[in-house]
C-alpha positions as CSV (number, residue, x, y, z in Angstrom):
1,M,31.9,-40.0,-3.7
2,D,31.7,-36.2,-4.2
3,L,30.8,-35.0,-0.7
4,D,29.9,-31.5,-1.8
5,Q,27.5,-32.9,-4.4
6,H,25.9,-35.2,-1.9
7,I,25.4,-32.2,0.5
8,I,23.8,-30.0,-2.1
9,D,21.7,-32.9,-3.5
10,S,20.1,-33.3,0.0
11,S,19.0,-29.7,0.0
12,P,15.5,-28.8,-1.2
13,I,16.8,-25.4,-2.3
14,I,17.9,-25.2,-5.9
15,H,21.6,-24.8,-6.2
16,F,24.1,-24.3,-9.0
17,I,27.7,-23.2,-9.8
18,K,28.8,-21.6,-13.1
19,D,32.3,-20.7,-14.3
20,R,33.2,-17.1,-15.2
21,D,32.0,-17.7,-18.8
22,G,28.6,-18.8,-17.7
23,Y,28.9,-22.6,-18.2
24,Y,27.3,-24.8,-15.5
25,K,29.8,-26.7,-13.4
26,K,27.5,-28.2,-10.8
27,V,23.8,-28.4,-10.1
28,N,21.8,-30.3,-7.5
29,T,18.9,-32.7,-7.7
30,A,16.4,-29.9,-7.0
31,Y,17.6,-28.1,-10.1
32,E,17.3,-31.2,-12.3
33,Q,13.7,-31.7,-11.1
34,I,12.6,-28.1,-11.8
35,L,14.1,-28.1,-15.3
36,G,13.0,-31.7,-16.0
37,L,16.6,-32.4,-17.3
38,P,19.3,-34.7,-15.9
39,R,22.4,-32.9,-14.8
40,E,24.3,-34.4,-17.7
41,K,22.3,-32.2,-20.1
42,I,22.9,-29.1,-17.9
43,I,26.6,-29.4,-17.0
44,G,28.7,-27.7,-19.6
45,K,25.8,-25.7,-21.0
46,K,24.9,-22.0,-20.8
47,D,21.6,-20.5,-19.9
48,E,20.9,-19.6,-23.6
49,Q,21.0,-23.3,-24.4
50,I,18.5,-24.1,-21.7
51,F,16.2,-21.1,-21.1
52,P,14.2,-18.8,-23.4
53,P,15.8,-15.4,-24.2
54,N,13.7,-13.4,-21.7
55,I,15.3,-15.4,-18.8
56,Y,18.9,-15.9,-19.9
57,N,19.2,-12.2,-20.9
58,K,18.2,-11.2,-17.4
59,W,20.6,-13.7,-15.9
60,K,23.5,-12.5,-18.1
61,L,22.9,-8.9,-17.0
62,R,23.1,-10.0,-13.4
63,E,26.3,-12.0,-14.0
64,N,28.0,-9.1,-15.7
65,R,27.1,-6.8,-12.8
66,I,28.4,-9.2,-10.2
67,M,31.6,-9.7,-12.2
68,E,32.2,-5.9,-12.4
69,E,31.1,-4.9,-8.9
70,K,32.0,-8.1,-7.0
71,Q,28.7,-8.0,-5.2
72,S,25.8,-10.3,-4.7
73,D,22.5,-9.9,-6.4
74,K,18.9,-11.2,-6.4
75,F,16.0,-11.2,-8.8
76,E,12.8,-12.9,-9.7
77,F,11.9,-14.9,-12.8
78,N,8.9,-16.9,-14.0
79,L,9.0,-20.3,-15.7
80,H,6.2,-22.3,-17.3
81,H,6.7,-25.8,-16.1
82,E,4.5,-28.9,-16.3
83,G,1.6,-26.8,-17.5
84,E,1.9,-24.3,-14.6
85,D,3.4,-20.8,-14.3
86,R,5.9,-20.9,-11.4
87,S,7.8,-18.1,-9.8
88,F,11.3,-18.2,-8.4
89,L,13.7,-15.9,-6.5
90,V,17.4,-16.2,-7.5
91,F,20.3,-15.3,-5.2
92,Y,23.6,-14.8,-7.1
93,A,27.1,-14.3,-5.8
94,S,30.7,-14.7,-7.1
95,K,33.6,-16.3,-5.3
96,N,37.4,-16.7,-5.6
97,H,37.8,-13.0,-6.6
98,R,41.6,-13.0,-6.3
99,D,42.0,-15.6,-9.1
100,R,40.2,-14.2,-12.1
101,D,40.5,-17.4,-14.1
102,G,39.0,-19.4,-11.3
103,E,36.1,-17.1,-10.6
104,E,32.7,-18.8,-10.3
105,F,29.1,-17.8,-9.9
106,V,27.2,-19.5,-7.1
107,G,23.5,-19.4,-7.1
108,W,20.5,-20.5,-5.0
109,I,16.9,-20.5,-6.2
110,L,13.9,-20.4,-4.0
111,E,10.4,-21.2,-5.4
112,I,7.9,-18.5,-4.4
113,T,5.0,-19.6,-6.5
114,E,2.6,-20.1,-3.6
115,H,3.7,-16.8,-2.0
116,K,3.0,-15.0,-5.3
117,K,-0.4,-16.6,-5.5
118,S,-1.2,-15.4,-2.0
119,E,0.0,-11.8,-3.1
120,I,-2.3,-12.0,-6.2
121,N,-5.2,-13.3,-4.1
122,L,-4.7,-10.6,-1.5
123,Q,-4.4,-7.9,-4.2
124,T,-7.6,-9.2,-5.9
125,I,-9.5,-8.9,-2.5
126,L,-8.1,-5.4,-1.8
127,N,-9.0,-4.3,-5.3
128,S,-12.6,-5.4,-4.9
129,L,-13.1,-3.2,-1.8
130,N,-14.5,0.3,-1.8
131,T,-11.8,1.3,0.7
132,G,-8.4,2.7,-0.3
133,F,-5.2,1.2,1.0
134,L,-1.7,2.6,1.0
135,L,1.3,0.4,2.1
136,I,4.0,2.7,3.4
137,K,7.7,2.0,4.3
138,P,8.3,3.7,7.6
139,E,12.0,4.1,7.1
140,T,11.7,6.1,3.9
141,R,8.1,7.2,4.3
142,V,7.4,6.3,0.6
143,V,4.4,4.5,-0.8
144,H,5.3,0.8,-1.4
145,D,2.0,-0.4,-2.7
146,L,-1.7,0.5,-3.0
147,N,-5.0,-0.9,-4.3
148,R,-7.2,0.2,-7.2
149,R,-9.6,2.2,-5.0
150,A,-6.6,4.4,-3.8
151,E,-5.6,4.9,-7.5
152,E,-9.1,6.1,-8.3
153,M,-9.3,8.5,-5.4
154,I,-5.9,10.0,-6.0
155,G,-6.4,10.0,-9.8
156,L,-3.0,8.5,-10.6
157,S,-1.8,5.1,-11.7
158,S,0.1,2.8,-9.3
159,S,3.3,3.5,-11.2
160,D,2.9,7.2,-10.5
161,I,2.3,6.7,-6.8
162,V,4.6,3.9,-5.7
163,G,7.9,5.4,-4.6
164,Q,6.4,8.8,-3.8
165,D,6.5,10.4,-0.4
166,C,3.3,9.6,1.5
167,Q,3.1,13.3,2.6
168,R,2.2,14.2,-0.9
169,F,-1.1,12.4,-0.7
170,I,-2.3,11.6,2.8
171,C,-0.1,12.6,5.7
172,P,-1.1,15.9,7.5
173,V,2.6,16.6,8.3
174,Q,3.8,19.9,9.6
175,N,7.6,20.7,10.0
176,E,8.3,17.2,8.6
177,V,7.1,15.5,11.8
178,C,4.9,12.4,11.3
179,P,2.3,12.0,14.0
180,I,2.4,8.2,13.5
181,L,6.1,7.5,13.2
182,D,7.5,10.3,15.2
183,D,4.9,10.8,17.9
184,N,3.7,7.2,18.2
185,M,0.1,8.2,17.8
186,E,-2.6,5.6,17.2
187,V,-5.1,6.3,14.4
188,E,-8.4,4.5,14.2
189,N,-11.4,5.9,12.5
190,R,-10.2,9.5,12.4
191,T,-11.1,12.1,9.8
192,G,-8.4,13.5,7.6
193,L,-7.7,14.8,4.1
194,L,-6.5,13.0,1.0
195,T,-4.8,15.1,-1.7
196,D,-5.6,14.1,-5.3
197,R,-3.5,14.8,-8.4
198,T,-5.2,18.2,-8.9
199,G,-4.5,19.3,-5.3
200,R,-8.1,18.9,-4.3
201,K,-8.6,17.9,-0.6
202,I,-10.9,14.9,-0.2
203,P,-12.3,14.3,3.3
204,I,-11.6,10.8,4.5
205,L,-12.1,8.5,7.4
206,K,-8.9,6.6,8.0
207,T,-7.2,3.9,10.1
208,I,-3.5,3.4,10.3
209,I,-1.9,0.2,11.7
210,P,1.7,-1.2,11.7
211,I,2.1,-4.6,10.0
212,M,4.8,-7.1,9.3
213,L,5.1,-8.6,5.8
214,G,7.7,-11.3,6.0
215,K,10.5,-9.6,8.0
216,E,9.7,-6.1,6.8
217,R,7.8,-3.5,8.8
218,F,5.2,-1.4,7.0
219,I,2.4,1.0,7.8
220,L,-1.0,0.1,6.3
221,E,-3.2,3.1,5.9
222,S,-6.9,2.4,5.0
223,F,-9.3,5.2,4.1
224,T,-12.8,5.8,2.8
225,D,-14.2,8.8,1.0
226,I,-16.7,10.7,3.3
227,S,-17.3,13.6,0.9
228,E,-21.0,12.8,0.7
229,Q,-21.3,12.4,4.4
230,K,-19.5,15.7,5.0
231,E,-21.9,17.4,2.5
232,I,-24.9,16.0,4.3
233,E,-23.5,17.2,7.6
234,S,-22.9,20.7,6.2
235,S,-26.5,20.7,4.8
236,L,-27.9,19.6,8.1
237,K,-25.9,22.2,9.9
238,R,-27.2,24.9,7.5
239,N,-30.8,23.7,8.0
240,I,-30.4,23.7,11.8
241,E,-29.0,27.2,11.7
242,E,-31.9,28.4,9.6
243,L,-34.4,26.7,11.9
244,E,-32.8,28.2,15.0
245,K,-32.8,31.6,13.3
246,F,-36.5,31.3,12.4
247,N,-37.3,30.0,15.9
248,K,-35.5,32.9,17.4
249,L,-37.5,35.3,15.2
250,T,-40.7,33.5,16.2
251,I,-39.9,33.7,19.8
252,N,-39.1,37.4,19.6
253,R,-42.4,37.9,17.7
254,E,-44.4,36.1,20.4
255,E,-42.7,38.1,23.1
256,R,-43.5,41.4,21.3
257,M,-47.1,40.3,20.9
258,I,-47.4,39.7,24.6
259,E,-45.9,43.1,25.4
260,L,-48.3,44.8,23.0
261,K,-51.3,43.0,24.6
262,Q,-50.1,44.0,28.0
263,E,-49.9,47.6,26.9
264,V,-53.4,47.5,25.5
265,N,-54.8,46.0,28.7
266,Q,-53.0,48.6,30.7
267,L,-54.5,51.4,28.6
268,C,-58.0,49.8,29.0
269,E,-57.6,49.9,32.7
270,E,-56.5,53.5,32.7
271,L,-59.7,54.2,30.7
272,G,-61.8,52.3,33.1
273,R,-62.5,49.6,30.7
274,N,-62.2,45.8,30.9
275,K,-59.0,44.2,29.8
276,R,-59.3,43.3,26.1
277,Y,-56.8,40.3,26.1
278,K,-56.4,37.3,28.4
279,I,-52.7,36.6,28.7
280,N,-51.3,33.2,29.7
281,L,-47.6,33.5,30.7
């Protein structure tokens, strides 16, 4: 009995071993099940004899890189299986480097279909909201992801925003000090400015929270456009100022009228006449 084969067959994780030329030497039961092929039809074959070109070409590039750089690698691929689109994460490594002729590729494959569906559902929800979202990597301070509303407000596509420094769009940073990451400030419903692609400053109300996605730490920044609210506030301020100005003029006018009436009454008294105005102070 092949003990190694028994061990890998008992694992739910897809496992395979290839020789340096890309021929399968060993696969486990999980690999048979996902391909829908018995191992007899996999062992001794290459990827191009099993998978469509878009998959085996990607795998071949990874194998060449591992062979040259002697490093591990990982990548995602999609497979249409049993009427369903399924997603997988492949981990690749090489072993036995000192003996070039005996060099092998060892691989593990994790199915991430449900995880991808959750990502898609979450993105669908975020894209339906009228609130912009930026997901920022705190170590590099670059934008990792965003939703459609953030694209619209900034005026750039996701591909032009992801990977850019967050300070370019939303962070009010001075002297490269981040108030969130460096000063540990908490931000909830605070006003700020968003810079769009033309450099225009858009007033926003934002909330920033730290979150964990898997084992990675991110900063989630949500924001809403309050340009209309700010315009209404400015208009209200102008109206109040005009009203106060008018009120002040009115009060001054009333005070002057009282002074004039008092002067008339005083002149009447000096002339021995009755007071002309009744003044209520």
